[in-house]
C-alpha positions as CSV (number, residue, x, y, z in Angstrom):
1,M,-97.1,89.4,-84.2
2,F,-93.8,89.1,-82.4
3,L,-90.8,86.8,-82.4
4,E,-91.6,84.3,-79.7
5,R,-88.7,81.9,-80.0
6,V,-85.4,81.3,-81.7
7,E,-84.0,77.8,-82.0
8,I,-80.4,77.3,-83.3
9,V,-78.5,74.1,-84.1
10,G,-74.9,74.3,-85.4
11,F,-74.6,78.0,-86.3
12,R,-71.2,79.5,-85.7
13,G,-70.5,79.6,-81.9
14,I,-73.7,77.9,-81.0
15,N,-74.1,74.2,-81.1
16,R,-77.6,74.2,-79.7
17,L,-79.8,77.0,-78.3
18,S,-83.5,77.4,-77.6
19,L,-84.4,81.0,-76.6
20,Q,-87.8,82.3,-75.5
21,L,-88.3,86.0,-76.2
22,E,-90.5,88.7,-74.8
23,D,-91.2,92.3,-75.9
24,N,-88.0,93.3,-74.2
25,T,-85.2,90.8,-73.6
26,V,-81.8,91.7,-72.1
27,L,-79.2,89.0,-72.7
28,L,-76.2,88.5,-70.4
29,G,-73.4,86.0,-71.1
30,E,-69.7,85.7,-71.1
31,N,-67.5,86.1,-74.2
32,A,-67.8,83.2,-76.7
33,W,-71.0,82.1,-75.1
34,G,-73.1,82.7,-78.2
35,K,-74.5,86.3,-77.9
36,S,-72.9,87.6,-81.1
37,S,-73.7,84.4,-83.0
38,L,-77.3,84.8,-82.0
39,L,-77.5,88.4,-83.2
40,D,-75.7,87.5,-86.4
41,A,-78.2,84.7,-87.2
42,M,-81.1,87.1,-86.7
43,T,-79.4,89.9,-88.7
44,L,-78.5,87.7,-91.6
45,L,-81.6,85.6,-91.9
46,L,-84.2,88.2,-91.1
47,A,-82.8,90.9,-93.3
48,P,-85.6,92.1,-95.8
49,H,-83.1,92.6,-98.7
50,Q,-83.0,90.3,-101.7
51,P,-81.2,88.1,-102.6
52,F,-81.7,86.2,-99.4
53,Y,-78.6,85.3,-97.4
54,Q,-76.8,82.0,-98.4
55,F,-74.9,80.1,-95.8
56,E,-71.2,80.0,-96.0
57,A,-68.6,77.5,-94.6
58,K,-67.8,79.8,-91.7
59,D,-71.5,79.6,-90.5
60,F,-71.2,75.9,-89.6
61,H,-70.4,75.2,-85.9
62,W,-66.9,73.9,-84.9
63,P,-67.5,71.3,-82.2
64,L,-64.1,71.8,-80.5
65,A,-61.5,74.5,-80.6
66,E,-58.8,72.0,-81.6
67,S,-61.0,70.3,-84.2
68,T,-60.3,70.8,-87.9
69,V,-63.8,69.5,-89.0
70,N,-66.9,71.5,-88.5
71,E,-70.5,70.4,-88.5
72,R,-72.3,69.5,-91.8
73,H,-75.7,70.7,-90.8
74,L,-77.2,73.8,-89.3
75,Q,-80.7,75.0,-88.8
76,V,-82.3,78.2,-87.4
77,I,-86.0,78.3,-86.7
78,F,-87.8,81.5,-85.9
79,T,-91.3,81.2,-84.3
80,F,-93.6,84.2,-84.7
81,C,-96.7,84.4,-82.6
82,E,-99.9,86.5,-82.6
83,K,-100.0,89.1,-79.8
84,E,-103.8,88.9,-79.9
85,I,-106.0,86.2,-81.1
86,G,-107.2,86.9,-84.7
87,Q,-104.2,89.1,-85.6
88,M,-103.2,86.7,-88.3
89,H,-106.4,87.6,-90.2
90,C,-105.5,91.3,-90.4
91,A,-104.8,92.7,-93.9
92,R,-101.1,92.9,-93.4
93,Y,-100.8,89.2,-92.5
94,R,-103.2,87.9,-95.1
95,P,-100.5,86.9,-97.6
96,L,-99.0,84.8,-94.8
97,L,-102.1,83.1,-93.7
98,V,-101.2,79.8,-95.5
99,T,-98.0,79.7,-93.3
100,G,-99.8,80.1,-90.0
101,V,-100.4,77.2,-87.7
102,K,-103.1,77.4,-85.0
103,G,-102.0,76.2,-81.6
104,D,-103.8,74.8,-78.6
105,D,-103.9,78.3,-77.1
106,R,-105.8,79.5,-80.2
107,H,-102.9,81.7,-81.3
108,Y,-101.5,81.4,-84.8
109,R,-97.8,80.9,-85.1
110,I,-95.4,81.0,-88.1
111,Y,-92.5,78.6,-88.0
112,Y,-89.8,79.9,-90.4
113,S,-86.8,77.6,-90.9
114,C,-83.5,78.3,-92.5
115,Q,-81.4,75.2,-93.0
116,G,-77.9,74.7,-94.3
117,E,-76.1,71.6,-95.6
118,L,-72.3,71.4,-96.2
119,A,-71.4,68.7,-98.7
120,E,-68.1,66.8,-98.9
121,D,-67.0,68.8,-101.9
122,G,-67.5,72.0,-100.0
123,S,-70.7,73.1,-101.7
124,I,-73.4,74.5,-99.5
125,L,-77.2,74.2,-99.9
126,T,-79.4,76.7,-98.2
127,L,-83.1,75.9,-97.7
128,R,-85.9,78.2,-96.5
129,R,-89.1,76.6,-95.4
130,F,-92.2,77.0,-93.3
131,L,-93.0,74.2,-90.8
132,D,-95.9,73.0,-88.8
133,A,-96.0,72.6,-85.0
134,N,-94.3,69.1,-85.3
135,G,-91.4,70.4,-87.4
136,D,-92.7,68.9,-90.7
137,V,-92.4,71.0,-93.9
138,L,-95.6,72.7,-95.1
139,P,-96.3,72.0,-98.8
140,L,-96.5,75.6,-100.0
141,Q,-96.1,77.4,-103.3
142,D,-94.0,80.5,-103.8
143,V,-92.1,80.1,-100.5
144,D,-89.6,82.8,-101.4
145,Q,-92.5,85.3,-101.9
146,Q,-93.9,84.4,-98.5
147,V,-90.5,84.7,-96.9
148,Q,-90.2,88.1,-98.4
149,S,-93.6,89.1,-97.0
150,L,-92.6,87.9,-93.5
151,L,-89.3,89.7,-93.6
152,R,-90.9,92.9,-94.9
153,L,-93.2,92.9,-91.9
154,H,-90.6,91.8,-89.3
155,P,-87.2,93.0,-90.3
156,V,-84.2,93.3,-88.0
157,L,-82.8,96.7,-87.2
158,R,-79.4,96.3,-85.5
159,L,-77.8,99.0,-83.5
160,R,-74.2,98.3,-82.5
161,D,-70.8,99.9,-82.0
162,A,-69.9,102.7,-84.3
163,R,-67.1,100.8,-86.0
164,F,-69.8,98.7,-87.8
165,I,-72.3,101.4,-88.7
166,R,-72.5,103.8,-91.5
167,R,-72.1,107.4,-90.3
168,L,-75.0,109.7,-90.3
169,R,-73.5,112.9,-91.8
170,A,-74.7,116.5,-91.9
171,N,-74.3,118.6,-95.0
172,T,-73.0,122.1,-95.1
173,H,-76.4,123.5,-94.0
174,G,-76.7,121.2,-91.1
175,E,-79.5,119.2,-92.7
176,T,-80.0,115.5,-92.2
177,P,-79.5,113.4,-95.4
178,L,-82.7,111.5,-95.1
179,T,-84.5,110.1,-98.1
180,N,-87.8,111.1,-96.6
181,E,-86.9,114.7,-95.7
182,H,-90.3,116.1,-96.5
183,R,-92.1,113.6,-94.2
184,L,-89.5,114.3,-91.5
185,Q,-90.1,118.1,-91.8
186,Q,-93.9,117.6,-91.5
187,Q,-93.3,115.6,-88.3
188,L,-91.0,118.3,-86.9
189,D,-93.6,121.0,-87.7
190,K,-96.3,118.9,-85.9
191,L,-94.0,118.4,-83.0
192,R,-93.5,122.1,-82.6
193,D,-97.2,122.7,-82.7
194,D,-97.9,120.0,-80.1
195,L,-95.2,121.4,-77.8
196,A,-96.9,124.8,-77.8
197,H,-99.0,123.7,-74.8
198,N,-96.0,122.3,-73.0
199,Q,-93.6,125.3,-73.0
200,Q,-93.1,124.9,-69.2
201,R,-91.4,121.6,-70.0
202,L,-89.7,122.3,-73.4
203,T,-89.0,125.8,-74.7
204,P,-89.5,126.6,-78.5
205,F,-85.7,126.6,-78.9
206,E,-85.4,123.2,-77.3
207,A,-88.2,121.8,-79.6
208,K,-86.4,123.2,-82.6
209,Q,-83.1,121.6,-81.5
210,F,-84.7,118.1,-80.9
211,L,-83.5,116.7,-84.3
212,P,-79.8,117.9,-83.9
213,A,-79.8,116.5,-80.3
214,M,-81.2,113.2,-81.4
215,Q,-78.7,113.0,-84.3
216,Q,-75.9,113.9,-81.9
217,L,-77.0,111.0,-79.7
218,L,-76.9,108.5,-82.5
219,Q,-73.6,109.9,-83.8
220,H,-72.0,109.8,-80.4
221,Y,-72.8,106.1,-80.1
222,F,-72.8,105.1,-83.8
223,A,-70.3,107.5,-85.3
224,E,-67.8,106.0,-87.6
225,Q,-64.4,105.4,-86.0
226,G,-61.5,107.3,-87.5
227,A,-63.7,110.1,-88.8
228,Q,-62.0,113.4,-89.4
229,E,-61.8,115.7,-86.4
230,V,-63.4,118.6,-88.3
231,D,-66.5,116.4,-88.9
232,R,-66.8,115.6,-85.2
233,R,-66.6,119.3,-84.3
234,A,-69.3,120.1,-86.8
235,D,-71.6,117.3,-85.5
236,R,-71.4,118.4,-81.9
237,Q,-73.0,121.8,-82.2
238,Y,-73.9,121.9,-78.5
239,S,-72.3,120.6,-75.3
240,E,-73.0,117.0,-74.5
241,Q,-74.4,117.8,-71.1
242,W,-76.9,120.2,-72.7
243,V,-77.9,117.5,-75.2
244,W,-78.4,114.8,-72.6
245,R,-80.4,117.2,-70.4
246,L,-82.6,118.0,-73.4
247,L,-83.1,114.3,-74.2
248,D,-83.9,113.5,-70.6
249,N,-86.5,116.2,-70.6
250,I,-88.0,114.8,-73.7
251,N,-88.1,111.3,-72.0
252,R,-90.1,112.8,-69.2
253,L,-92.4,114.5,-71.6
254,I,-93.0,111.3,-73.6
255,A,-93.8,109.3,-70.5
256,E,-96.8,111.6,-69.5
257,P,-100.1,109.8,-70.4
258,K,-101.7,113.0,-71.7
259,N,-98.9,113.5,-74.2
260,R,-99.6,110.4,-76.4
261,A,-99.7,112.4,-79.6
262,I,-96.3,114.0,-78.8
263,R,-95.0,110.6,-77.9
264,L,-96.0,109.1,-81.3
265,T,-94.5,112.0,-83.2
266,L,-91.2,111.8,-81.4
267,I,-91.1,108.0,-81.8
268,S,-91.8,108.4,-85.6
269,I,-88.9,111.0,-85.8
270,F,-86.6,108.7,-84.0
271,S,-87.6,105.8,-86.2
272,N,-86.7,107.8,-89.3
273,L,-83.3,108.7,-87.9
274,L,-82.7,105.1,-87.1
275,Q,-83.6,104.0,-90.6
276,A,-81.3,106.6,-92.1
277,N,-78.5,105.5,-89.7
278,S,-78.9,101.8,-90.8
279,N,-79.6,102.6,-94.5
280,L,-82.8,100.6,-94.3
281,K,-86.2,101.7,-95.5
282,L,-89.0,100.1,-93.5
283,A,-92.5,99.4,-94.9
284,A,-95.2,101.5,-93.4
285,D,-96.8,98.5,-91.7
286,A,-93.5,96.9,-90.6
287,R,-93.0,95.8,-87.0
288,P,-89.2,95.7,-86.8
289,L,-87.2,93.8,-84.2
290,L,-84.6,96.1,-82.7
291,L,-81.2,94.5,-81.8
292,I,-79.2,96.7,-79.4
293,E,-75.6,95.5,-79.0
294,N,-73.8,96.6,-75.9
295,P,-75.1,100.2,-75.7
296,E,-72.7,100.9,-72.9
297,T,-69.7,100.7,-75.1
298,R,-69.4,104.5,-75.7
299,L,-71.8,105.9,-73.2
300,H,-71.2,107.2,-69.7
301,P,-73.6,105.5,-67.2
302,I,-75.7,108.7,-66.9
303,M,-76.0,109.0,-70.6
304,L,-76.7,105.3,-70.9
305,S,-79.7,105.7,-68.6
306,V,-81.1,108.6,-70.7
307,A,-80.5,106.7,-74.0
308,W,-82.1,103.5,-72.5
309,N,-85.2,105.4,-71.4
310,L,-85.6,106.8,-74.9
311,L,-85.2,103.4,-76.5
312,E,-87.8,102.0,-74.1
313,Q,-90.3,104.4,-75.6
314,M,-90.0,102.7,-79.0
315,P,-93.1,100.4,-79.5
316,V,-91.0,97.6,-81.0
317,Q,-89.7,94.3,-79.8
318,R,-86.1,94.7,-78.5
319,I,-83.3,92.3,-77.8
320,T,-80.3,93.9,-76.0
321,T,-76.9,92.5,-75.1
322,T,-74.9,94.1,-72.3
323,N,-72.0,93.8,-69.9
324,S,-73.2,96.8,-68.0
325,S,-74.3,96.7,-64.3
326,T,-75.9,100.1,-64.8
327,L,-78.1,98.9,-67.6
328,V,-79.1,95.7,-65.7
329,S,-80.2,97.9,-62.8
330,L,-82.6,99.7,-65.1
331,V,-84.3,96.5,-66.3
332,P,-86.9,94.4,-64.4
333,V,-85.3,91.0,-63.6
334,E,-88.2,89.3,-65.5
335,Q,-86.7,90.7,-68.7
336,I,-83.2,89.5,-68.1
337,C,-82.0,86.3,-69.7
338,R,-78.6,84.6,-69.0
339,L,-76.9,82.6,-71.6
340,V,-74.7,79.9,-70.2
341,R,-72.5,77.6,-72.3
342,E,-72.8,74.0,-71.2
343,S,-71.2,70.8,-72.6
344,N,-73.8,70.2,-75.3
345,S,-75.6,73.5,-75.7
346,V,-76.0,77.1,-74.8
347,V,-78.7,77.2,-72.2
348,A,-81.0,80.3,-71.7
349,Y,-82.0,81.0,-68.1
350,R,-84.7,83.4,-67.1
351,L,-87.3,83.8,-64.4
352,G,-90.4,83.5,-66.6
353,A,-93.8,84.9,-65.8
354,Q,-94.3,82.9,-62.6
355,G,-90.7,83.0,-61.4
356,L,-91.1,84.8,-58.1
357,S,-93.9,85.9,-55.9
358,I,-94.6,89.6,-55.5
359,E,-92.8,89.8,-52.2
360,E,-89.8,87.7,-53.5
361,G,-89.6,89.9,-56.6
362,R,-89.5,93.1,-54.4
363,R,-86.7,91.7,-52.3
364,I,-84.7,90.5,-55.3
365,A,-85.2,93.9,-57.0
366,F,-83.9,95.8,-54.0
367,H,-81.1,93.4,-52.9
368,I,-79.8,92.3,-56.4
369,R,-81.0,94.5,-59.2
370,F,-80.6,97.9,-57.4
371,N,-77.8,97.3,-54.9
372,R,-75.8,94.5,-56.5
373,P,-76.5,94.3,-60.2
374,S,-73.0,93.1,-61.0
375,S,-73.9,89.8,-59.2
376,L,-76.1,88.9,-62.2
377,F,-72.9,88.4,-64.2
378,A,-71.4,86.0,-61.7
379,R,-70.9,82.3,-62.2
380,C,-71.4,81.4,-58.6
381,W,-72.7,83.0,-55.5
382,L,-71.3,82.4,-52.0
383,L,-74.2,83.3,-49.8
384,V,-73.3,84.4,-46.2
385,E,-75.2,85.7,-43.3
386,G,-73.6,89.1,-42.8
387,E,-71.2,91.8,-43.9
388,T,-68.4,90.5,-41.8
389,E,-68.1,87.4,-44.0
390,V,-68.1,89.5,-47.2
391,W,-65.0,91.4,-45.9
392,L,-63.2,88.4,-44.5
393,L,-63.8,85.7,-47.1
394,N,-62.8,87.6,-50.2
395,E,-59.4,88.4,-48.6
396,L,-58.9,84.9,-47.2
397,A,-59.7,83.3,-50.6
398,R,-57.2,85.6,-52.3
399,Q,-54.5,84.6,-49.8
400,C,-55.2,80.9,-50.7
401,G,-54.7,81.8,-54.4
402,Y,-58.4,82.0,-55.4
403,H,-59.3,85.4,-57.0
404,F,-63.1,85.5,-56.8
405,D,-63.5,88.3,-59.2
406,A,-61.5,86.5,-61.9
407,E,-63.4,83.3,-61.2
408,G,-66.8,84.9,-61.4
409,V,-67.6,84.4,-57.7
410,R,-69.6,86.9,-55.8
411,V,-70.0,86.9,-51.9
412,I,-73.5,88.1,-51.0
413,E,-75.0,88.5,-47.6
414,F,-78.5,87.2,-47.5
415,A,-79.8,88.2,-44.1
416,Q,-81.6,91.4,-45.4
417,C,-83.2,89.6,-48.3
418,G,-83.8,86.1,-47.0
419,L,-82.1,83.0,-48.1
420,R,-84.9,81.2,-49.9
421,P,-85.7,84.0,-52.5
422,L,-82.0,84.2,-53.4
423,L,-81.6,80.5,-53.8
424,K,-84.8,80.3,-55.9
425,F,-83.6,83.2,-58.1
426,A,-80.1,81.8,-58.5
427,R,-81.5,78.4,-59.6
428,R,-83.9,80.0,-62.2
429,M,-81.1,82.2,-63.6
430,G,-78.5,79.4,-63.9
431,I,-76.2,80.8,-61.2
432,E,-74.3,78.2,-59.1
433,W,-74.4,78.8,-55.4
434,H,-73.0,77.7,-52.0
435,V,-74.2,78.8,-48.6
436,L,-72.1,79.4,-45.5
437,V,-74.1,79.5,-42.2
438,D,-73.3,80.0,-38.6
439,G,-73.7,77.3,-36.0
440,D,-76.3,79.1,-33.9
441,E,-80.1,78.5,-34.0
442,A,-80.6,80.9,-36.9
443,G,-77.8,79.2,-38.9
444,K,-79.4,75.8,-38.3
445,K,-82.7,77.1,-39.8
446,Y,-80.8,78.4,-42.8
447,A,-79.1,75.0,-43.2
448,N,-82.4,73.2,-43.2
449,I,-83.6,75.5,-46.0
450,V,-80.6,74.4,-48.1
451,R,-81.2,70.7,-47.2
452,S,-84.8,70.9,-48.3
453,L,-83.7,72.2,-51.7
454,L,-81.0,69.5,-51.9
455,N,-83.6,66.8,-51.2
456,N,-85.8,68.1,-54.0
457,Y,-83.0,68.3,-56.5
458,Q,-80.8,65.3,-55.3
459,Q,-77.6,67.3,-55.0
460,K,-74.7,66.7,-52.6
461,E,-74.7,68.7,-49.4
462,R,-70.9,69.3,-49.5
463,D,-71.3,71.1,-52.8
464,R,-73.9,73.5,-51.5
465,L,-73.6,73.9,-47.7
466,T,-70.8,74.7,-45.2
467,E,-71.7,75.0,-41.5
468,L,-69.4,76.8,-39.1
469,P,-68.7,74.7,-35.9
470,A,-69.2,77.9,-33.9
471,A,-71.9,80.4,-33.1
472,D,-70.7,82.9,-35.7
473,I,-67.6,83.8,-37.8
474,E,-66.0,85.7,-34.9
475,N,-66.2,82.8,-32.6
476,F,-64.9,80.5,-35.3
477,M,-61.9,82.6,-36.1
478,Y,-61.1,83.1,-32.4
479,R,-61.0,79.3,-31.9
480,E,-58.9,78.8,-35.1
481,G,-56.0,80.6,-33.6
482,Y,-56.8,84.3,-34.0
483,S,-57.6,85.1,-30.3
484,S,-54.6,87.4,-30.1
485,V,-56.2,89.7,-32.7
486,Y,-59.4,90.0,-30.7
487,Y,-57.4,90.7,-27.5
488,R,-55.4,93.4,-29.3
489,V,-58.5,95.1,-30.8
490,A,-60.3,94.9,-27.5
491,G,-57.4,96.6,-25.8
492,L,-56.8,93.7,-23.4
493,P,-53.4,92.4,-22.3
494,S,-52.8,88.8,-23.3
495,T,-52.2,87.9,-19.6
496,I,-55.8,88.5,-18.7
497,H,-58.1,85.5,-19.1
498,M,-61.7,86.3,-20.1
499,P,-64.5,84.3,-21.6
500,M,-64.3,84.3,-25.4
501,R,-67.6,85.9,-25.9
502,N,-66.6,88.8,-23.6
503,V,-63.4,89.4,-25.5
504,I,-65.2,89.4,-28.8
505,R,-67.9,91.7,-27.5
506,K,-65.3,94.3,-26.3
507,A,-63.4,94.0,-29.6
508,V,-66.6,94.8,-31.5
509,Q,-67.5,97.6,-29.2
510,R,-64.1,99.3,-29.7
511,S,-64.1,98.8,-33.4
512,S,-66.9,97.2,-35.6
513,K,-67.5,93.9,-37.1
514,P,-66.2,94.9,-40.6
515,D,-63.1,96.5,-39.1
516,L,-62.5,93.5,-37.0
517,A,-62.8,91.3,-40.0
518,I,-60.1,93.4,-41.8
519,E,-57.8,93.0,-38.8
520,V,-58.2,89.2,-38.9
521,A,-57.6,89.2,-42.6
522,M,-54.4,91.3,-42.2
523,Q,-53.2,89.0,-39.5
524,A,-53.8,86.0,-41.8
525,A,-51.9,87.6,-44.6
526,S,-48.8,88.0,-42.3
527,W,-49.0,84.4,-41.0
528,G,-49.4,82.9,-44.4
529,T,-51.8,80.5,-46.1
530,D,-51.3,77.8,-43.5
531,A,-53.1,80.1,-41.0
532,V,-56.4,80.0,-43.1
533,P,-58.7,77.5,-41.4
534,T,-59.0,74.2,-43.3
535,L,-62.8,74.3,-43.3
536,L,-62.6,77.6,-45.3
537,K,-59.9,76.2,-47.7
538,K,-62.2,73.3,-48.6
539,M,-65.1,75.6,-49.1
540,F,-63.1,77.9,-51.4
541,S,-62.0,74.9,-53.4
542,R,-65.6,73.7,-53.8
543,I,-66.8,77.1,-54.8
544,I,-64.2,77.5,-57.5
545,W,-65.2,74.0,-58.7
546,L,-68.8,75.1,-59.0
547,A,-67.8,78.4,-60.7
548,R,-65.8,76.4,-63.3
549,G,-68.8,74.3,-64.1
550,Q,-67.4,71.1,-62.6
551,A,-70.0,70.3,-60.0
552,D,-71.9,67.1,-60.4
553,E,-75.5,68.2,-60.7
């Protein structure tokens, strides 16, 4: 089984959230938008230790920052679902069979509810129950025992910044203080035997040093802050570059189909190290949920890529939070989920299984995931036809007092990708958008695409579309008082009268469109804000309004 959905009402920073999960889910979201509260709920309520966690006053949601009264009720519901039909009847799930509810899709699900009530006298009641598909409580005996069985099979293993994790220390002989040392040694011996046929990829020395390298990876990311310098020197027996090369080589070895046995052994060793690092002993038949919190915190982008490839080899469900464009570029967009705080809830946006066609997915992967991964963190996209607008509009907006980076606005050219896939993607991912198009025939076609979406979703055209009253941005700026810039770049004296299109063509030939845009922006800076065209000022204002969540949907 796997954790299919988490539903939260009134827990810490989350007033309401319904989150669909996959085998691998990468969560994006701004500070105070609920990521940490989500991970805290899962860590506290899915911990296999007894006694079970009891809610405290700080766990109840505060509706407003200025409010002195918090909510009196909270509830977290975890939905576990079969991966394959019939899995619920396996031996490991037999004690939980009475908690299972068969759905219309023939899959059994377990609805595990943790509920808290805050009384007027400050006392708190914590209830753990199993529900049916309608949310009604199942009349079961020995609920605590069944909860314990569930948490034993699906515990949470949380990897986060070193300041919150117990250090994995080495003793004077360089051995790892694991409770299952004998088992680990057997696994290492088996690994060395398996690698005997792969010496062209891993030398015997590298195989022997796998454990120290893996330990060094975990300590580099999870090492306790403020540890003595002598301990750090002892831990880092080898240069970091050598360690990362070794781990990358191991990644490549694991990925080869013929090396399944080696992959399983390496994964088991890594699992033992993770358990030692988190001070948690897993049952042999456990299927843990791995929470990975901002892995980029202490890792260089190259090292992050190596570590992520290694984590991806773990056959466990994973939920990762990140603020890293590097990590986002490594993840298929179908696995990315954006959390957005709205007035009454935290909303989870993701593409879903049928989000994009194959061709649209390919274009988005190249245009956004690989080339512009930081745009997935934006609040609003300003979609423009070409590179010239990207150079020019960012600078003109700044001169008007709008700092796009600070407001979460990203200017993206859409000509290479196509407008429709980008708009479809932005809507599915909860990213606001506005489109600027030229006044030529191509621009009119783009405008019609936008209008067709507006008709479907009943949105106002002024919020989503700006049309230039000129063939392109160069013609527009020329007519808006910047003709002298184009004459100067073209090398033409101002006394010569030529058709506008000829002046612009000569200016582009002697320079380039991006350079010409910079010249126009520099001239606008010297003339002041009043020189910025009114049409663009209104567009900037509307975009900032969208980014701040004030658009009337």
